[in-house]
C-alpha positions in Angstrom: 143.4 94.8 71.2 141.0 97.2 72.9 143.1 97.3 76.1 146.2 98.0 74.0 144.6 101.1 72.5 143.4 102.2 75.9 146.9 101.9 77.3 148.4 103.9 74.5 145.9 106.7 75.2 146.8 106.6 78.9 150.6 106.6 78.2 150.2 109.6 75.9 148.3 111.6 78.6 151.0 110.8 81.2 153.6 112.0 78.8 151.7 115.3 78.3 152.1 115.8 82.0 155.8 114.9 81.8 155.4 111.6 83.6 157.4 108.7 82.2 156.0 105.2 82.8 159.1 103.3 81.9 160.7 100.9 84.4 160.0 101.7 88.1 158.9 105.2 87.2 155.3 103.9 87.2 155.6 103.3 90.9 156.8 106.8 91.9 154.6 108.8 94.3 152.9 111.7 92.4 152.9 113.9 95.5 156.2 113.3 97.2 158.6 112.2 94.4 157.2 114.3 91.6 156.0 117.1 93.8 152.7 117.5 92.1 149.9 119.4 93.8 146.5 117.7 94.3 144.9 120.0 91.7 147.3 118.8 89.0 146.7 115.2 89.9 143.0 115.6 89.8 143.4 117.3 86.3 145.4 114.3 85.2 142.8 111.9 86.4 140.0 113.9 84.7 141.8 113.8 81.4 142.4 110.1 81.8 138.7 109.6 82.5 137.8 111.5 79.4 140.2 109.5 77.2 139.1 106.1 78.7 135.4 107.1 78.8 135.2 105.7 82.4 134.4 107.3 85.7 136.6 106.9 88.8 134.8 107.4 92.1 136.0 110.5 94.0 137.2 108.4 97.0 139.5 106.4 94.6 140.7 109.6 92.9 141.7 111.2 96.2 143.4 107.9 97.4 145.7 107.2 94.5 149.3 108.0 94.9 151.1 106.4 92.0 150.5 106.3 88.2 150.1 102.5 88.3 147.2 102.8 90.8 145.5 105.2 88.4 145.9 102.8 85.5 144.6 99.9 87.5 141.5 101.8 88.5 140.8 102.8 84.9 141.4 99.4 83.2 
């Protein structure tokens, strides 16, 4: 049940950034397909870290390319 609540928080934050996680959309590249700048991706990761109350190492934060990679690192 705890993971379900955490996933709901994550999905809500992605929706705030206009990113849908339905179907194959969770595998799109944030930089190339959605044309997000690194600053916005880092802001997204920061908000997700606050909601999940977990820290992601900087090396991992700079390496992620897709929403599913971010979710896997936080759960």
